[in-house]
BAFI-3210 file (N, C-alpha, C; in Angstrom, 3 decimals, decimal comma, padded with zeros to 6 digits):
// residues 73
n [1|2|3|4|5|6|7|8|9|10|11|12|13|14|15|16|17|18|19|20|21|22|23|24|25|26|27|28|29|30|31|32|33|34|35|36|37|38|39|40|41|42|43|44|45|46|47|48|49|50|51|52|53|54|55|56|57|58|59|60|61|62|63|64|65|66|67|68|69|70|71|72|73]
n.u [017,770|015,449|012,749|011,187|011,981|010,745|008,017|007,485|007,772|005,702|003,764|004,022|003,952|001,196|-000,016|000,744|-000,492|-002,875|-003,169|-002,808|-004,740|-004,932|-002,621|-001,342|-003,190|-002,372|000,094|-000,121|-001,867|000,515|002,487|002,492|003,768|006,157|009,231|012,513|014,350|012,214|011,495|011,449|010,014|010,515|009,057|009,239|007,438|008,183|006,684|007,051|007,106|009,196|010,438|011,987|013,298|013,918|014,874|014,859|016,410|015,252|016,800|017,730|018,786|017,185|014,691|015,052|015,159|012,576|010,881|011,747|011,139|008,137|007,848|007,951|005,757]
n.v [-007,580|-008,087|-006,339|-008,283|-010,874|-010,096|-009,934|-012,726|-013,983|-012,913|-013,963|-016,765|-016,724|-016,126|-018,487|-020,492|-019,662|-020,035|-022,657|-023,314|-021,910|-021,266|-020,770|-017,946|-016,661|-018,032|-016,932|-014,252|-014,205|-015,437|-013,371|-011,093|-012,430|-013,227|-012,269|-010,867|-013,575|-015,176|-018,840|-020,828|-023,582|-026,193|-028,784|-031,445|-034,007|-036,666|-038,353|-041,039|-040,942|-040,441|-038,137|-034,985|-032,329|-029,303|-025,972|-022,340|-019,895|-016,740|-013,813|-010,449|-009,536|-011,315|-010,375|-008,003|-008,894|-010,201|-007,894|-006,427|-008,353|-008,060|-005,503|-006,353|-007,509]
n.w [-020,043|-022,839|-024,464|-025,796|-024,625|-022,144|-022,926|-023,633|-021,493|-019,790|-021,266|-020,876|-018,131|-017,800|-019,011|-017,276|-014,910|-015,828|-016,049|-013,170|-011,310|-008,540|-007,612|-007,972|-006,077|-003,545|-003,778|-003,285|-000,740|001,026|000,876|002,675|004,807|004,280|005,222|006,134|007,624|007,683|006,826|003,950|002,667|000,134|-001,328|-003,400|-005,439|-007,352|-010,151|-009,478|-006,885|-005,403|-003,046|-002,568|-000,897|000,619|002,010|002,707|004,176|004,619|003,302|003,421|000,926|-000,492|-000,232|-001,666|-004,264|-004,557|-004,388|-006,796|-008,642|-008,214|-009,212|-011,974|-012,793]
ca.u [016,632|014,828|011,359|010,693|011,930|009,579|006,565|007,824|007,882|004,422|002,848|004,471|003,083|-000,377|-000,375|001,094|-001,644|-004,290|-003,105|-002,730|-005,236|-004,981|-001,188|-001,248|-003,965|-001,543|001,197|-000,653|-001,819|001,884|003,407|002,710|004,421|007,541|010,203|013,862|014,192|011,301|011,878|010,660|010,135|009,951|008,960|008,841|007,457|007,879|005,421|007,420|006,884|010,327|010,306|012,971|012,815|014,709|014,409|016,032|016,113|015,113|017,590|017,576|018,925|016,295|013,532|015,152|014,672|011,114|010,400|011,861|009,844|006,845|007,584|008,012|004,325]
ca.v [-008,432|-007,174|-006,148|-009,592|-011,601|-009,768|-010,278|-014,007|-014,372|-012,450|-015,202|-017,920|-016,856|-016,187|-019,976|-021,207|-019,282|-020,638|-024,203|-023,384|-020,690|-021,205|-020,374|-016,651|-016,567|-018,359|-016,136|-012,897|-014,893|-015,422|-012,275|-010,253|-013,208|-013,245|-011,152|-011,320|-014,648|-016,419|-019,884|-021,223|-024,936|-026,644|-030,082|-031,998|-035,445|-036,903|-039,270|-042,531|-041,147|-039,767|-036,795|-033,984|-031,365|-028,069|-025,050|-021,354|-018,729|-015,577|-012,797|-008,898|-009,473|-012,151|-009,252|-007,239|-009,599|-010,389|-006,509|-006,337|-009,137|-007,635|-004,428|-006,661|-008,147]
ca.w [-020,492|-023,938|-024,506|-026,441|-023,578|-021,261|-023,388|-023,626|-019,874|-019,673|-021,836|-020,249|-016,642|-018,127|-019,313|-016,038|-013,867|-016,235|-015,594|-011,810|-011,069|-007,072|-006,866|-007,609|-004,758|-002,544|-003,446|-002,455|000,769|001,800|000,577|003,831|005,674|003,847|005,304|006,403|008,694|007,446|006,244|002,869|002,404|-001,067|-001,248|-004,937|-005,287|-009,008|-010,511|-008,990|-005,460|-004,748|-002,529|-002,421|000,149|000,808|002,524|002,839|005,235|003,560|003,672|003,054|-000,656|-001,120|-000,303|-002,748|-005,397|-004,342|-004,649|-008,018|-009,332|-008,122|-010,139|-013,228|-012,965]
c.u [015,964|013,481|010,622|010,742|010,821|008,333|006,401|007,227|006,444|003,596|003,056|003,842|001,689|-000,803|-000,245|-000,109|-002,915|-004,338|-003,239|-003,291|-005,108|-003,664|-000,992|-002,152|-003,062|-000,233|001,049|-000,914|-000,360|002,668|003,553|003,540|005,961|008,482|011,386|013,546|013,225|011,951|011,182|011,158|009,693|010,202|008,361|008,545|007,083|006,971|005,765|007,131|008,123|010,191|011,839|012,455|014,020|014,043|015,428|015,637|016,249|016,004|017,074|017,713|017,780|014,850|013,613|014,819|013,374|010,597|010,671|011,163|008,598|006,714|007,400|006,373|003,356]
c.v [-007,460|-007,116|-007,936|-010,630|-011,379|-010,339|-012,080|-014,579|-014,130|-013,702|-016,455|-018,051|-016,851|-017,832|-020,621|-020,947|-019,745|-022,099|-024,250|-022,195|-020,262|-020,512|-018,888|-016,114|-016,816|-017,406|-014,759|-013,143|-014,771|-014,512|-011,505|-010,992|-013,415|-012,044|-011,714|-012,367|-015,606|-017,433|-020,473|-022,532|-025,233|-028,055|-030,530|-033,499|-035,802|-038,124|-040,801|-042,292|-040,617|-038,411|-036,280|-032,875|-030,492|-027,111|-023,814|-020,539|-017,407|-014,282|-011,320|-008,983|-010,180|-011,018|-008,223|-007,835|-009,859|-009,040|-006,180|-007,192|-008,593|-006,309|-004,862|-007,043|-007,045]
c.w [-021,684|-023,695|-024,963|-025,469|-022,421|-021,493|-023,378|-022,301|-019,281|-020,120|-021,147|-018,647|-016,823|-018,155|-017,967|-015,012|-014,496|-015,702|-013,936|-011,012|-009,288|-006,706|-007,033|-006,147|-003,567|-002,474|-002,914|-001,122|001,352|001,545|001,895|004,909|005,585|004,144|005,781|007,797|008,544|006,619|005,193|002,571|001,260|-001,137|-003,058|-004,760|-006,853|-008,941|-009,962|-007,487|-004,454|-004,391|-002,254|-001,900|000,391|001,631|002,557|003,631|004,686|004,244|003,234|001,445|-001,148|-001,343|-001,528|-004,052|-005,596|-004,813|-006,167|-009,297|-009,372|-009,011|-011,409|-013,486|-012,639]
res [m|n|f|q|t|l|m|q|m|k|t|l|w|q|r|f|t|n|n|h|p|k|f|p|a|f|l|r|a|v|q|p|e|v|r|e|g|s|v|l|s|i|s|v|k|n|p|e|g|k|v|i|e|s|n|l|k|v|t|a|s|d|i|e|l|i|e|a|f|k|q|m|v]
***
């Protein structure tokens, strides 16, 4: 990943957090609870009301990825 891409990602993240200011606080609050064996559930509801749900069990390699992302921001 080059520097220009990193700067673009930072700009996009700032725009996202401006649009959704409670989301970073949620991530900070949940961070201590996410560890190997935790289950993350995701639900998406489209404008027509259709709901799609999934979940994943956090692995050690997932924690590695999360830690790498934390170093980037």
